[in-house]
C-alpha positions in Angstrom: 137.2 -52.5 62.0 137.5 -55.8 59.8 138.9 -53.4 56.9 141.9 -52.4 59.1 142.8 -55.7 59.6 142.3 -56.6 56.2 144.5 -54.0 55.0 147.1 -54.8 57.5 147.1 -58.4 56.5 147.8 -57.7 53.1 150.5 -55.3 53.7 152.1 -57.6 56.2 152.0 -60.6 53.8 154.3 -58.5 51.6 156.5 -57.9 54.2 157.0 -61.4 55.1 157.2 -62.3 51.6 160.2 -60.2 51.3 161.8 -61.3 54.5 161.5 -65.0 53.2 162.6 -64.1 49.7 165.5 -62.1 51.0 166.4 -65.1 53.5 166.4 -67.7 50.7 168.4 -65.3 48.4 171.0 -63.0 49.9 171.7 -61.1 46.8 168.3 -59.7 47.0 169.5 -57.8 50.0 171.7 -55.6 47.7 169.0 -54.7 45.4 167.2 -52.6 48.3 169.0 -49.6 47.0 167.5 -49.9 43.6 163.8 -50.6 45.0 164.2 -47.6 47.3 165.3 -45.4 44.5 162.3 -46.5 42.4 160.1 -46.1 45.3 161.1 -42.8 46.5 161.8 -41.3 42.9 159.0 -42.6 40.9 156.0 -44.7 42.6 155.6 -42.7 45.7 155.5 -39.2 43.7 153.3 -40.7 41.0 150.9 -41.2 44.1 151.1 -38.1 45.8 150.8 -36.4 42.3 147.6 -38.4 41.2 146.2 -37.8 44.7 146.8 -34.1 45.1 145.5 -33.2 41.5 142.3 -35.1 42.0 141.5 -34.0 45.7 143.2 -30.6 46.3 140.7 -28.5 45.0 140.0 -24.8 45.9 137.1 -26.1 48.1 139.5 -28.4 49.9 142.0 -25.7 50.4 139.4 -23.4 52.2 138.4 -26.1 54.5 142.1 -27.3 55.5 144.2 -24.4 55.3 145.2 -24.4 58.7 145.9 -28.2 58.9 149.4 -27.2 57.7 149.9 -24.8 60.6 148.5 -27.4 63.2 150.9 -30.1 61.8 154.0 -27.9 62.4 152.8 -27.5 66.0 152.5 -31.2 66.2 155.9 -31.6 64.6 157.3 -29.1 67.1 155.7 -31.0 69.9 157.6 -34.4 68.6 160.8 -32.5 68.0 161.2 -31.4 71.7 159.5 -34.4 73.5 161.7 -36.8 71.5 164.7 -35.0 72.8 163.8 -35.4 76.6 162.7 -39.1 75.9 165.8 -39.8 74.2 168.0 -38.4 76.4 166.4 -40.3 79.3 167.7 -43.4 77.5 171.1 -42.5 76.3 173.6 -40.1 77.2 175.1 -39.1 74.1 176.1 -39.8 70.5 174.3 -41.3 67.7 171.9 -43.3 69.7 170.6 -40.4 70.9 170.0 -39.0 67.4 168.4 -42.1 66.1 166.2 -42.4 69.0 165.1 -38.8 68.7 164.7 -39.5 64.8 162.4 -42.6 65.7 160.2 -40.9 68.2 159.5 -38.1 65.7 159.1 -39.6 62.3 157.0 -42.9 62.0 156.4 -45.1 58.8 153.9 -42.8 57.5 154.9 -42.9 53.9 155.9 -46.5 52.8 153.3 -48.1 54.9 150.9 -45.3 55.9 150.0 -43.9 52.7 149.0 -47.2 51.3 147.0 -48.4 54.8 145.5 -44.9 55.0 144.2 -45.3 51.3 143.0 -48.8 51.8 141.0 -47.8 55.0 139.8 -44.3 54.5 139.9 -44.0 50.7 141.5 -41.3 48.5 140.1 -38.5 50.9 141.7 -39.9 54.1 145.2 -40.4 52.0 144.8 -36.6 50.6 144.2 -35.5 54.6 147.4 -37.6 55.8 149.5 -36.1 52.9 148.8 -32.6 53.8 149.3 -33.4 57.3 152.6 -34.8 56.8 154.4 -32.2 54.6 156.1 -30.7 57.6 157.4 -34.0 58.5 158.5 -34.9 54.9 160.4 -31.5 55.1 162.0 -32.5 58.5 162.8 -36.2 57.3 165.0 -34.9 54.5 166.7 -32.2 56.2 166.8 -32.4 60.2 166.1 -36.2 60.1 169.0 -36.9 57.6 171.4 -34.7 59.6 170.7 -36.5 62.8 171.2 -40.1 61.3 174.2 -39.1 59.3 175.5 -36.1 61.0 175.9 -34.7 57.1 174.7 -31.1 56.9 174.4 -31.4 53.2 171.0 -33.2 54.1 169.2 -29.8 54.1 169.8 -29.9 50.1 167.0 -32.9 50.2 164.3 -30.9 51.1 164.2 -30.2 47.2 163.3 -33.8 45.7 160.8 -36.0 43.8 158.5 -36.0 46.5 158.3 -32.1 47.4 158.3 -31.3 43.8 155.2 -33.6 42.8 153.3 -32.3 46.0 153.8 -28.8 44.9 152.8 -29.4 41.1 149.9 -31.7 42.4 148.7 -28.9 44.3 148.8 -26.6 41.2 147.1 -29.0 39.3 144.2 -29.4 42.0 143.6 -25.9 42.7 143.7 -24.8 38.8 141.2 -27.6 38.0 144.0 -28.6 35.5 142.7 -32.3 33.9 145.0 -35.0 33.6 144.5 -36.7 30.4 142.9 -40.0 30.8 146.1 -42.2 29.8 148.3 -40.5 32.1 145.6 -41.0 34.9 145.9 -44.7 34.3 149.8 -44.7 34.5 149.4 -42.7 37.7 146.8 -45.3 39.0 149.1 -48.3 38.1 152.2 -46.8 39.6 150.1 -45.9 42.9 149.1 -49.5 43.2 152.5 -50.4 43.5 153.5 -48.5 46.3 152.1 -50.7 49.2 153.2 -54.0 48.1 156.7 -52.8 47.2 157.3 -50.7 50.2 156.6 -53.7 52.1 158.8 -56.0 50.2 161.5 -53.5 50.5 161.1 -53.6 54.3 161.2 -57.1 54.2 164.1 -57.6 52.4 166.1 -55.0 54.3 165.3 -56.7 57.5 166.0 -60.0 56.1 169.8 -59.0 56.2 169.9 -59.0 59.7 169.8 -61.7 62.4 166.5 -62.1 64.4 168.6 -63.2 67.4 170.4 -59.9 67.3 167.0 -57.9 66.9 165.2 -59.3 69.9 167.9 -59.2 72.6 168.2 -55.7 73.2 166.0 -54.2 76.0 166.0 -50.6 75.4 164.8 -51.5 72.0 161.6 -52.7 73.7 161.1 -49.7 75.5 161.4 -47.4 72.7 158.9 -49.3 70.5 156.6 -49.3 73.3 156.8 -45.4 73.6 156.6 -45.4 69.8 153.5 -47.8 69.5 151.7 -47.1 72.6 152.8 -43.8 74.7 153.0 -41.4 71.7 149.7 -42.3 70.0 148.1 -42.3 73.4 149.2 -38.8 73.9 148.4 -37.4 70.4 144.9 -39.2 71.0 143.9 -37.4 74.1 145.5 -34.4 72.9 143.0 -34.4 69.6 140.2 -35.5 71.7 140.6 -32.8 74.3 140.8 -30.1 71.8 138.3 -31.4 69.8 140.2 -31.3 66.4 138.2 -32.1 63.3 138.5 -35.6 61.6 140.7 -33.9 58.9 143.4 -33.6 61.8 142.6 -36.0 64.3 142.5 -39.0 62.2 145.8 -38.1 60.3 147.3 -37.1 63.8 146.5 -40.4 65.5 147.0 -42.3 62.3 150.7 -41.2 61.6 151.5 -41.5 65.5 150.4 -45.3 65.5 152.6 -46.2 62.8 155.9 -48.3 63.5 159.4 -47.0 63.0 160.4 -46.2 59.3 163.1 -47.6 57.2 165.4 -44.3 57.3 166.7 -45.6 60.2 168.4 -48.2 58.4 168.8 -46.4 55.0 170.1 -43.4 55.8 173.0 -44.9 58.1 173.8 -47.3 55.7 174.6 -44.7 53.0 177.2 -43.1 55.1 178.8 -46.2 56.9 176.9 -45.8 60.0 175.9 -49.0 61.8 172.5 -50.0 60.8 171.8 -52.3 63.4 169.8 -50.5 65.8 167.5 -48.9 63.1 166.9 -52.9 61.8 166.0 -54.1 65.5 163.6 -51.1 66.0 162.0 -51.9 62.8 161.8 -55.8 63.3 160.3 -55.1 66.7 157.9 -52.2 66.0 156.5 -53.5 62.8 155.5 -57.0 64.7 154.1 -55.1 67.5 152.2 -52.7 65.3 150.0 -55.5 63.9 148.2 -55.4 67.4 148.5 -51.8 68.0 147.5 -50.2 64.9 143.8 -51.9 64.8 143.4 -50.5 68.4 144.3 -46.9 67.7 142.1 -47.0 64.5 139.1 -48.3 66.0 139.3 -45.7 68.7 140.0 -42.7 66.4 
């Protein structure tokens, strides 16, 4: 339990530093595009490739091949359940689509990967990445379309992350050794993911008024569903079915994460209002300081 609090504390220190620096220097908010680009196209792919090339062995695949199929089942559950919840809160339009995305996709990558590695080690990180592959594809296809209304988002399924997952799987299954200097580069890049992702979160949130982010009543309901109801449903489900740890831990872990930054980043790219996404990110990240340790201690 102590290691969970320790890892969360480390990550949230960087989030606060990002928010503080963003408030002190408003020009930093204009650099979030560059930080996001480096994170998504360099640092996260390096972490993913390094993790898969070391851990996705033939024996691991034999033991966990069914995880991918189970994950698709979880994704379908989120997809249809989120539609029911979103339409209970909003009637139509962008807020329905944004809420559906929020209930389906959590901050499993920027925050989750760093936290999973810190709490469970590289094996736990590998389990989480494998479990989240269908969710990654959903994020850059269906999710992108929901948040932008832009059908071209389906082309984003082929990106640095998915390519590095595939190459890492090939290296792991074929037991292709990664040269020591390259391994050191990957390790250094991987170590930057947690701090940079939380700095990016803090700087992004600093561009919005705290007052505006705490006054919307429905945002509290959405965050309660995201941080309490959905993890509870998934926790009860994995316990009832009796899934092994390679599924149970990633499933509950992902469900317990706060809302992701794409509810801000994607709309911002196409001129939609990023305010609702910022409210949810702000409130859910605050609330997750309390809820994440509870869920991880239970699972």
